[in-house]
N, C-alpha and C positions, 0 to 999 in steps of 0.2 A: 489159246494158251501161249504165253510168252516163253520163249526159250531163254535160258540163262547160260551164257558161255563163260568159261573160265578165262581169266585175264591173260594167261599165256597163249591161249588159242586166239583171242582177239588180237593180241600183238602179232602172232605168227601170220594171221590173215592180212592184217594191215601192212606188214612188212613185205608181203608178196607184191603189193601194189606200190608201196613207197620205195622199197629198196631193190626189188627184183624186176620191176618193169612190167608186171602183169597188168592187164586192164582190169577194171572193176568187174566186168562180166566174167573174164577168165578166172579170176580169183574166187568169185562167188560160186561159179559152177564147180571148180576144182575142190572147194572146201564145203560145199553143200549149205551155203548161207545166202540169204537174199542180197540182191545187188545194192539196195539202199543201205542195208546194214554194213556191207563192206565199204561202201562210199563213206559212211559216217565214221567208221573206225579209222580209215585211211586219213580222212581230214583231221580227226582228233590227234592221230599220231604226228602228223605234220605240224599241227599247232603246238603240241607238247615239245617237239624238237626245236621249234622256234621260240620257245619260252612263253607262248601265249596261254592264257587261261582257257580252260574248257569247263563246262558245267556237267560234263558226263563223267562216268567212271574212267579213271586214268587207264591208258592203254599200255604204256611202257612200264617196265619194272621200276625204273628210276623214279618216274612220276608217282607210282603207287607208294614207293618208299618215302618220298617227300611228303605226300599227303598224310601218311601215317605219322611221320615225325611232326608235322604241323599240328595234328590232333593232340599228340603227346605234349607238345609245348603249351598248347592252350590249357590242357588239363593241369599241367604243372603250375602255370600262372594262376589258375583258379585256386589250387591248393595253397599256393604261397600267400595269396590274399586272405584266405581263411585263417591261415596260421598267424599272419600279422594281426588280424582283428582279434583272434583269441589271445594272443600275447598281450596286446594292449588292454584287453578286458581283464586278464589276470593281473597285470601290473597295477591297474587302477584299483582292483579289489584288494591287493596286498598293501597298497598305499593307504587305503581306508582303514585297514586293520592295524596299521602302525600308529595311527592317530589316537 
């Protein structure tokens, strides 16, 4: 069974390594998480802070917020396109009715 850790917990663990100087092993033992998991979270946090893309769930609060805003922008773009098409269709129908 796979454990699911909350974002804030993943960030806290990664910051132990990245910001506080703990080794992967020390952080893993202190927080009760596997070493490979802590290593992955720390690498992802470093990448995020360097502006690099990661394909994993964002670690930092800022990156999670950016991801949510990116999804919202995509949704709004899609809705805008739908509205443009509907408006064009309605305009063409009203032009036909005027003839």
